[in-house]
C-alpha positions as semicolon CSV with decimal commas, in nm:
position;residue;x (nm);y (nm);z (nm)
1;A;-1,822;-1,201;-0,313
2;E;-1,684;-0,965;-0,054
3;T;-1,895;-0,904;0,257
4;K;-1,874;-0,573;0,436
5;I;-2,045;-0,458;0,743
6;S;-2,086;-0,110;0,896
7;V;-2,015;-0,041;1,262
8;S;-2,035;0,297;1,422
9;V;-1,869;0,246;1,760
10;Y;-1,511;0,295;1,874
11;W;-1,313;-0,010;1,763
12;N;-0,987;-0,094;1,603
13;S;-1,078;-0,393;1,389
14;V;-1,384;-0,551;1,238
15;R;-1,391;-0,882;1,048
16;S;-1,706;-1,002;0,895
17;L;-1,833;-1,349;0,983
18;H;-1,699;-1,459;0,644
19;G;-1,352;-1,340;0,752
20;N;-1,271;-1,122;0,449
21;W;-1,214;-0,771;0,560
22;S;-1,072;-0,581;0,854
23;E;-1,037;-0,214;0,929
24;R;-0,753;-0,023;1,077
25;R;-0,821;0,331;1,200
26;C;-0,475;0,485;1,231
27;N;-0,583;0,782;1,437
28;D;-0,744;0,549;1,690
29;I;-0,445;0,320;1,698
30;Q;-0,204;0,598;1,759
31;G;-0,429;0,790;1,987
32;Q;-0,632;0,699;2,297
33;F;-0,778;0,370;2,184
34;G;-0,451;0,170;2,131
35;G;-0,434;-0,140;1,928
36;P;-0,259;-0,327;1,644
37;S;-0,088;-0,184;1,329
38;I;-0,155;-0,242;0,957
39;Q;0,120;-0,502;0,978
40;D;-0,065;-0,677;1,263
41;R;-0,386;-0,669;1,061
42;H;-0,197;-0,842;0,773
43;D;-0,009;-1,096;0,987
44;N;-0,291;-1,194;1,225
45;N;-0,622;-1,125;1,059
46;A;-0,595;-1,117;0,687
47;G;-0,610;-1,415;0,446
48;G;-0,598;-1,452;0,072
49;G;-0,858;-1,231;-0,090
50;D;-0,911;-1,011;0,213
51;T;-0,936;-0,634;0,212
52;I;-0,761;-0,427;0,482
53;L;-0,932;-0,082;0,494
54;V;-0,724;0,198;0,642
55;S;-0,822;0,545;0,748
56;G;-0,636;0,829;0,906
57;D;-0,264;0,898;0,919
58;C;-0,041;0,594;0,983
59;T;0,339;0,589;1,048
60;E;0,478;0,245;0,986
61;N;0,651;0,023;0,729
62;V;0,429;-0,260;0,599
63;T;0,532;-0,589;0,435
64;I;0,256;-0,775;0,240
65;S;0,367;-1,139;0,210
66;K;0,029;-1,304;0,168
67;D;-0,127;-1,357;-0,171
68;G;-0,445;-1,171;-0,277
69;I;-0,439;-0,889;-0,014
70;R;-0,610;-0,565;-0,102
71;L;-0,478;-0,264;0,098
72;Q;-0,729;0,015;0,051
73;A;-0,779;0,365;0,182
74;D;-1,115;0,428;0,348
75;G;-1,158;0,795;0,286
76;A;-0,847;1,000;0,347
77;A;-0,558;0,775;0,447
78;S;-0,184;0,805;0,456
79;I;0,104;0,586;0,536
80;T;0,444;0,748;0,618
81;G;0,743;0,525;0,653
82;A;0,857;0,486;1,015
83;S;1,202;0,381;0,896
84;T;1,388;0,562;0,621
85;G;1,588;0,250;0,554
86;S;1,290;0,024;0,445
87;P;1,010;0,068;0,193
88;V;0,687;0,214;0,316
89;V;0,504;-0,083;0,156
90;R;0,701;-0,394;0,055
91;V;0,511;-0,646;-0,153
92;R;0,621;-1,017;-0,159
93;G;0,273;-1,165;-0,213
94;S;0,104;-1,208;-0,542
95;R;-0,214;-1,027;-0,663
96;T;-0,181;-0,743;-0,413
97;R;-0,374;-0,428;-0,465
98;I;-0,281;-0,086;-0,316
99;I;-0,549;0,173;-0,365
100;G;-0,615;0,533;-0,274
101;F;-0,337;0,627;-0,038
102;T;-0,101;0,915;0,030
103;L;0,231;0,722;0,069
104;T;0,552;0,901;0,168
105;G;0,910;0,829;0,281
106;G;1,099;0,510;0,315
107;S;1,397;0,390;0,109
108;N;1,143;0,330;-0,168
109;V;0,779;0,423;-0,120
110;I;0,651;0,094;-0,274
111;Q;0,878;-0,201;-0,338
112;I;0,753;-0,514;-0,524
113;Q;1,006;-0,793;-0,501
114;E;1,086;-1,169;-0,492
115;G;0,816;-1,269;-0,732
116;G;0,554;-1,044;-0,574
117;S;0,289;-0,874;-0,788
118;A;0,069;-0,570;-0,741
119;I;-0,183;-0,340;-0,892
120;I;-0,109;0,019;-0,768
121;E;-0,373;0,274;-0,846
122;S;-0,510;0,612;-0,726
123;N;-0,225;0,685;-0,493
124;E;-0,006;0,990;-0,415
125;I;0,346;0,852;-0,400
126;S;0,631;1,086;-0,292
127;N;0,942;1,163;-0,099
128;A;1,136;0,834;-0,120
129;N;1,445;0,904;0,090
130;S;1,705;0,747;-0,132
131;T;1,566;0,588;-0,452
132;S;1,230;0,516;-0,613
133;G;0,876;0,607;-0,566
134;I;0,805;0,260;-0,702
135;L;1,070;-0,015;-0,730
136;V;0,989;-0,338;-0,903
137;T;1,274;-0,584;-0,855
138;Q;1,379;-0,953;-0,824
139;N;1,124;-1,099;-1,064
140;G;0,841;-0,877;-0,944
141;Y;0,557;-0,742;-1,154
142;A;0,348;-0,427;-1,115
143;R;0,056;-0,266;-1,303
144;V;0,111;0,100;-1,209
145;G;-0,202;0,298;-1,283
146;G;-0,552;0,212;-1,361
147;T;-0,757;0,173;-1,676
148;S;-0,833;0,540;-1,689
149;A;-0,675;0,873;-1,586
150;S;-0,893;0,885;-1,278
151;R;-0,733;0,570;-1,140
152;G;-0,369;0,676;-1,215
153;N;-0,108;0,763;-0,951
154;N;0,068;1,084;-0,889
155;I;0,435;1,000;-0,843
156;H;0,662;1,292;-0,756
157;D;0,956;1,426;-0,552
158;N;1,155;1,103;-0,542
159;S;1,511;1,034;-0,660
160;R;1,350;0,818;-0,926
161;G;0,980;0,787;-1,024
162;I;0,961;0,415;-1,119
163;T;1,242;0,167;-1,142
164;V;1,210;-0,185;-1,299
165;R;1,501;-0,416;-1,277
166;L;1,645;-0,766;-1,221
167;G;1,403;-0,977;-1,430
168;S;1,093;-0,782;-1,337
169;G;0,823;-0,628;-1,547
170;A;0,562;-0,343;-1,524
171;D;0,274;-0,209;-1,721
172;I;0,266;0,169;-1,659
173;F;-0,010;0,392;-1,772
174;F;-0,238;0,686;-1,684
175;N;-0,003;0,824;-1,421
176;T;0,141;1,161;-1,350
177;I;0,517;1,123;-1,302
178;D;0,704;1,450;-1,243
179;N;0,960;1,638;-1,037
180;N;1,171;1,325;-0,976
181;D;1,553;1,360;-1,003
182;R;1,567;1,093;-1,274
């Protein structure tokens, strides 16, 4: 069972005593409080089965390489790719969940690859600079959308909405996919 605690002070990260969640407040990180990025939270604090909660507007590219990571918006949260040549969120770990974000930019907005797997639900995914809103490649797997329309994604204004290739698979349902070039 996941343990969550509530703290109402200025801080950049909280991990419960059980070590299964951390929080990243992007406005604090990029503003006066300083501190680590989402990538730092993943690399240095998160373990299998952990949740990284994100709030505010973030500008970075994130690679999830650990298994069982849940990247979840805490209220309004956005991640914009800092580099147009890399995915905004690259998934190499298995059983990853990406929930509730506005995600924009990058070469692909979300890229699942190298045997990685992800559940992607309740996101706004747009403005990939050169290819897909979601790319599933190199033996990756994605479930894109939830079990109801309220958990689907809005995927728009990309060169391609969703691309699945190179031995990969995807289950795609309850999404709005429109205004993509292909």
